[in-house]
C-alpha positions in Angstrom: 13.0 13.0 7.8 15.0 9.8 7.9 18.1 11.1 9.6 21.6 11.6 8.5 23.1 8.1 9.2 25.2 8.3 6.0 28.0 6.3 7.6 25.9 3.1 7.9 26.4 0.6 5.2 23.9 -2.4 5.2 25.4 -5.6 6.4 22.7 -8.1 5.6 22.8 -11.6 7.1 24.3 -14.3 5.0 25.5 -11.7 2.5 22.1 -11.3 1.0 21.4 -8.3 -1.3 20.3 -5.4 0.8 18.1 -4.1 -2.1 16.1 -7.3 -2.3 15.9 -7.9 1.4 14.7 -4.4 2.2 12.2 -4.4 -0.7 10.7 -7.7 0.5 10.4 -6.4 4.1 8.7 -3.3 2.7 6.3 -5.3 0.5 5.5 -7.7 3.3 4.8 -4.9 5.8 2.5 -3.1 3.4 0.7 -6.3 2.5 -0.1 -7.0 6.1 -1.2 -3.4 6.7 -3.5 -3.6 3.7 -4.9 -7.0 4.7 -6.2 -5.5 8.0 -5.7 -9.0 9.6 -3.1 -7.6 12.0 -3.2 -4.2 13.6 -1.1 -1.8 11.5 1.0 -0.7 14.4 2.1 -4.3 15.0 2.8 -4.8 11.3 4.9 -1.6 11.1 6.9 -2.4 14.2 7.6 -5.9 13.1 8.7 -4.5 9.7 11.0 -2.1 11.4 12.4 -4.8 13.7 13.0 -7.0 10.6 15.1 -4.3 9.0 17.4 -4.2 12.0 17.5 -8.0 12.7 18.3 -8.7 9.0 21.1 -6.2 9.0 19.7 -3.6 6.6 20.0 -1.1 9.5 21.7 -1.0 12.8 19.9 0.4 15.9 21.5 3.8 15.6 20.5 4.3 12.0 17.0 3.1 12.8 16.6 5.6 15.6 17.9 8.4 13.5 15.4 7.4 10.9 12.4 8.2 13.2 11.1 11.7 12.5 10.6 12.8 16.1 9.3 16.2 14.9 6.3 14.4 13.3 5.8 12.2 16.4 5.9 15.3 18.7 3.4 17.2 16.5 0.9 14.4 16.4 1.2 13.7 20.1 1.0 17.3 21.1 -2.1 18.1 19.0 -3.8 14.9 20.2 -3.3 16.0 23.8 -4.6 19.5 23.0 -7.8 18.2 21.4 -8.3 15.6 24.1 -8.4 18.4 26.7 -10.4 20.9 24.5 -13.1 18.4 23.7 -14.0 18.2 27.4 -15.3 21.8 27.2 -18.0 20.7 24.8 -17.0 23.3 22.2 -17.3 21.0 19.2 -20.8 19.8 20.1 -21.7 23.5 20.6 -20.6 24.4 17.0 -22.5 21.4 15.5 -25.7 22.2 17.3 -25.3 25.9 16.6 -24.8 25.3 12.8 -27.9 23.0 12.6 -30.1 25.7 14.3 -28.7 28.4 12.1 -30.3 26.7 9.0 -33.5 26.1 10.9 -32.8 22.4 11.0 -33.2 22.2 7.2 -31.6 18.8 6.2 -29.9 20.3 3.1 -28.6 23.2 5.1 -27.3 20.9 7.8 -25.5 18.8 5.2 -23.8 21.9 3.9 -22.9 23.4 7.3 -21.5 20.2 8.6 -19.2 19.9 5.6 -17.9 23.4 6.0 -17.3 22.9 9.8 -15.6 19.6 9.2 -13.3 21.2 6.5 -12.3 24.1 8.8 -11.7 22.0 11.9 -9.7 19.5 9.8 -7.5 22.3 8.6 -6.9 23.7 12.1 -6.7 20.4 14.1 -6.4 17.3 12.0 -9.0 15.3 10.0 -9.0 12.1 12.2 -9.7 14.1 15.4 -12.3 16.2 13.6 -14.4 13.3 12.5 -14.2 11.7 15.9 -15.8 14.9 17.3 -18.3 15.7 14.5 -19.6 12.3 13.5 -21.3 11.4 16.9 -23.2 14.8 16.8 -24.1 14.2 13.2 -25.6 10.8 14.0 -27.7 12.3 16.8 -29.0 15.1 14.5 -29.9 12.7 11.7 -31.6 10.3 14.1 -33.8 13.2 15.4 -34.6 14.2 11.9 -35.4 10.5 10.9 -32.9 10.7 8.1 -30.4 8.1 6.8 -27.0 9.2 7.9 -25.2 7.8 4.8 -25.2 11.1 2.7 -23.9 13.1 5.8 -21.2 10.6 6.6 -19.9 10.3 3.1 -19.8 14.1 2.8 -18.0 14.4 6.1 -15.3 12.0 4.9 -14.8 14.1 1.8 -14.7 17.3 3.7 -12.2 16.0 6.3 -9.7 15.0 3.7 -10.2 18.1 1.5 -10.0 20.5 4.5 -7.0 18.6 5.9 -5.1 19.1 2.6 -4.9 22.9 3.2 -2.5 23.1 6.1 0.6 21.5 7.6 -1.2 20.0 10.5 -4.5 19.0 8.7 -3.6 15.6 7.4 -0.8 13.2 8.4 0.7 13.2 4.9 1.2 16.9 5.1 2.8 16.5 8.6 5.3 14.1 7.1 6.1 16.3 4.1 6.5 19.4 6.2 8.7 17.8 8.7 10.9 16.2 6.0 11.3 19.4 3.9 11.1 22.3 6.3 8.1 23.7 4.5 6.2 25.9 6.9 2.6 26.2 8.0 2.3 29.5 6.0 3.7 27.8 2.9 1.2 25.0 3.0 -1.7 27.4 3.6 -0.5 29.8 0.9 0.1 27.1 -1.8 -2.7 24.7 -1.1 -5.6 26.6 0.6 -6.8 28.4 -2.6 -7.4 25.2 -4.6 -8.8 23.4 -1.5 -11.5 26.1 -1.1 -12.5 25.6 -4.8 -12.6 21.8 -4.4 -14.6 22.0 -1.1 -17.2 24.3 -2.6 -17.6 22.2 -5.7 -17.9 19.0 -3.6 -20.6 20.7 -1.4 -22.5 21.7 -4.5 -22.3 18.2 -6.0 -23.4 16.6 -2.7 -26.4 19.0 -2.6 -27.3 18.0 -6.2 -27.0 14.3 -5.4 -28.6 14.2 -2.0 -29.2 17.5 -0.3 -32.1 18.8 -2.4 -33.9 15.5 -1.9 -33.6 15.4 1.9 -36.9 16.0 3.8 -37.7 16.1 7.5 -41.0 16.6 9.2 -41.9 19.8 11.0 -42.0 17.9 14.3 -38.5 16.4 13.8 -37.0 19.8 12.9 -38.7 21.3 16.0 -36.9 18.7 18.1 -33.5 19.7 16.7 -34.4 23.4 17.1 -35.0 22.5 20.8 -31.4 21.5 21.3 -29.5 23.9 23.5 -26.1 24.7 22.3 -25.3 26.5 25.5 -25.9 23.2 27.4 -23.1 21.6 25.3 -20.5 23.8 27.0 -19.8 21.8 30.1 -16.7 23.8 31.3 -16.7 27.5 30.3 -13.3 28.1 32.1 -11.7 25.3 30.1 -13.2 26.6 26.9 -11.5 29.9 27.4 -8.2 28.3 28.3 -8.4 25.9 25.3 -9.2 28.6 22.8 -6.4 30.8 24.1 -3.8 28.0 23.9 -5.0 26.9 20.4 -4.6 30.5 19.3 -1.1 30.5 20.6 -0.3 27.2 18.9 -1.7 28.4 15.5 0.2 31.7 15.9 3.3 29.6 16.7 2.9 27.6 13.6 2.5 30.7 11.5 5.6 32.3 13.0 7.6 29.1 13.4 10.2 30.1 10.7 11.0 33.4 12.3 11.0 31.8 15.8 13.4 29.1 14.7 11.1 26.4 16.1 9.8 23.2 14.7 6.0 22.5 14.7 6.5 19.5 17.0 8.1 21.8 19.7 5.2 24.3 19.4 2.6 21.5 19.7 4.2 19.8 22.6 4.7 23.1 24.5 1.1 24.0 23.8 -0.1 20.7 25.1 2.0 21.0 28.3 0.7 24.5 28.9 -3.0 23.5 28.4 -2.4 20.5 30.6 -1.0 22.8 33.3 -4.0 25.1 33.1 -6.4 22.2 33.3 -4.7 20.8 36.4 -4.3 24.0 38.3 -6.3 23.9 41.5 -6.5 20.1 41.7 -4.7 18.2 44.4 -1.8 15.8 43.6 -4.0 12.7 43.5 -6.6 14.2 41.2 -3.9 15.7 38.9 -2.3 12.2 38.6 -5.7 10.7 37.7 -6.4 13.4 35.1 -3.0 13.2 33.5 -3.1 9.4 33.2 -6.5 9.6 31.7 -5.6 12.3 29.2 -2.4 10.5 28.1 -4.6 7.5 27.6 -6.6 9.4 25.0 -3.6 9.9 22.8 -3.8 7.5 19.8 -0.7 5.6 20.7 -1.5 3.0 18.0 -1.0 5.7 15.4 2.1 7.0 17.0 3.9 3.6 17.1 2.6 2.9 13.6 4.6 6.0 12.5 7.7 4.9 14.4 7.7 1.4 12.8 7.0 2.9 9.4 9.8 5.4 9.6 12.3 2.6 10.3 10.9 0.5 7.4 11.2 3.3 4.9 14.7 4.2 6.3 15.7 0.7 5.5 14.8 0.8 1.8 16.3 4.3 1.6 19.7 3.1 3.0 19.7 0.1 0.8 19.5 2.3 -2.2 16.1 1.2 -3.4 14.6 4.7 -3.5 17.5 6.3 -5.3 17.1 3.6 -8.0 13.4 4.3 -8.3 14.0 8.0 -8.5 16.4 7.6 -11.4 13.8 5.4 -13.1 11.0 7.9 -12.6 13.1 10.8 -13.9 14.2 8.8 -17.0 10.5 7.9 -17.7 9.4 11.5 -17.5 12.4 12.7 -19.5 13.5 15.0 -16.6 10.6 17.3 -17.4 9.3 19.0 -14.2 5.7 19.3 -15.6 5.5 15.7 -16.6 7.1 14.6 -13.3 4.7 16.7 -11.2 1.6 15.5 -13.0 2.8 11.9 -12.8 3.3 12.2 -9.0 -0.1 13.9 -8.6 -2.1 11.2 -10.4 0.0 8.2 -9.2 -0.3 9.5 -5.6 -4.1 9.8 -6.0 -4.7 6.4 -7.5 -2.3 4.6 -5.1 -3.6 6.5 -2.1 -7.1 5.3 -3.0 -5.9 1.7 -2.8 -3.6 1.8 0.2 -3.6 4.1 3.2 -1.9 7.4 2.1 0.4 7.6 5.2 2.8 4.7 4.3 2.7 5.7 0.6 3.8 9.3 1.4 6.4 8.1 3.8 7.9 6.1 1.0 7.6 8.9 -1.6 9.3 11.6 0.5 12.9 10.3 0.2 12.2 9.3 -3.4 11.3 12.9 -4.3 14.2 14.2 -2.3 16.6 12.2 -4.3 15.3 13.9 -7.5 16.5 17.4 -6.3 20.0 17.3 -8.0 18.3 16.5 -11.4 16.0 19.5 -11.2 18.4 22.0 -9.7 18.2 21.7 -5.9 15.7 21.6 -3.1 13.9 24.8 -3.9 13.4 23.7 -7.5 11.4 20.6 -6.6 8.8 22.5 -4.4 6.0 21.9 -6.9 6.6 18.2 -6.6 5.8 18.4 -2.8 2.5 20.2 -3.6 1.7 17.5 -6.2 2.4 14.8 -3.6 0.3 16.5 -1.0 -2.7 17.1 -3.2 -2.5 13.6 -4.8 -2.2 11.7 -1.5 -4.6 13.8 0.6 -7.4 14.1 -2.0 -6.8 10.6 -3.4 -7.6 9.3 0.1 -11.2 10.0 -0.7 -11.3 7.4 -3.5 -12.1 4.4 -1.3 -12.9 3.5 2.2 -9.3 2.5 3.0 -7.7 5.5 1.3 -7.2 7.5 4.5 -7.3 7.1 8.3 -10.3 9.5 8.6 -12.4 7.3 6.3 -11.8 4.2 8.4 -12.5 6.2 11.5 -15.9 7.4 10.2 -16.7 3.8 9.1 -15.9 2.5 12.5 -18.1 5.1 14.3 -20.9 4.4 11.8 -20.8 0.7 12.2 -20.9 0.9 16.0 -24.0 3.1 15.6 -25.7 0.5 13.4 -25.2 2.3 10.1 -22.3 0.5 8.3 -20.6 2.0 5.3 -19.8 -0.7 2.7 -16.7 -0.6 0.6 -18.2 -1.0 -2.9 -21.2 1.5 -2.5 -18.8 4.1 -1.1 -16.3 3.6 -3.9 -19.1 3.9 -6.6 -19.8 7.4 -5.3 -16.4 8.5 -4.1 -14.0 7.4 -6.8 -15.4 9.6 -9.6 -15.6 12.6 -7.3 -12.0 12.0 -6.2 -10.8 12.0 -9.8 -12.7 15.2 -10.5 -10.9 16.9 -7.5 -7.5 15.6 -8.8 -8.4 17.1 -12.2 -8.9 20.5 -10.6 -5.7 20.1 -8.7 -3.9 19.2 -11.9 -5.1 22.4 -13.6 -4.1 24.4 -10.5 -0.6 23.0 -10.5 0.0 23.6 -14.2 -1.3 27.2 -14.0 0.5 28.2 -10.9 3.8 26.5 -10.8 4.6 24.7 -14.1 
């Protein structure tokens, strides 16, 4: 993930210790990100620049440290979703699901969770909540229901569903790109426990809220009056988008035999769908559409990743992560079971406190450096599943634990239904610990 700039030796200004300088830059960067006083992309880019200016990295080592496969995968999928959403397919599915349960509030709560989990696995969880939450707010408003239970449930489902595939959650994208683990390996190893956790979470949300939700007959009739067919604004684009999405998912599944990285597949799929979307338009209209669609890419997230990769490369080249790996191995006695469980629970707790993306970016080279102790790259595969489960599911613990959580909170606040940190944590943290307990049992039974 962080390149092969082995020849570079830190040459820190004034002869300062590279370990201390890189560690201080890392801590300062994370502190600013957690404070939310400065945009996280700015903080990460300043941290990356600091690593270079202080001499921990040179420019070549910094560029090699950026994982362009991850950048390409994120950008490509953002483009595909930006085009696909114009067809109205996501609104169609939400309305269809609400009508399938006769606009029963408990049924809607369950259906929206399942839809969110599935979409989060096939697209990504941040994009999914951007698409599902506005429709959820419309439905709850028509039913005269408080959206709080629905929004909390959607946060959980987005993070749980996103755990199951390579592309579902940014931490998995980072892990997959760094290790070469394929789409199939993520689905095969993580989807079984994710299904169990999702069904259990849905059952618990029903017991807590679903069975108590009530809506008047008139309100339910209004929702039943919604026309899902009217949500499809461009049938031609819908067919094109579904065809390209099918090709992309197929490419992910067959990426190993094709010898292609997921980033290449996503970018080619985005280019193909963009071509299909622009066919038949004149040059001026094409230019307008392309500019607009590129504007819908979350460039703040992309450049946050760029800066973060450079910061983590700095502490890696300074030798900080190798030292931490040795310490962790000595603390766990070199026992794979103990190490995996420690990574799972530590990842969950820490990811509930800080955004799981920078945490995972730091942990990846740390775990990689443990490979010689446990017998090579293949031997440490259970540690990657422990990191993925801990970071992705742990993100449910608090409102700042994952990007999807903050996205939902932002949408809810703009709609006049703010989600507060403490009330959310009171509900979420215990449920998150329960999901990690299930993941712990799964890891021990299957791998250790």
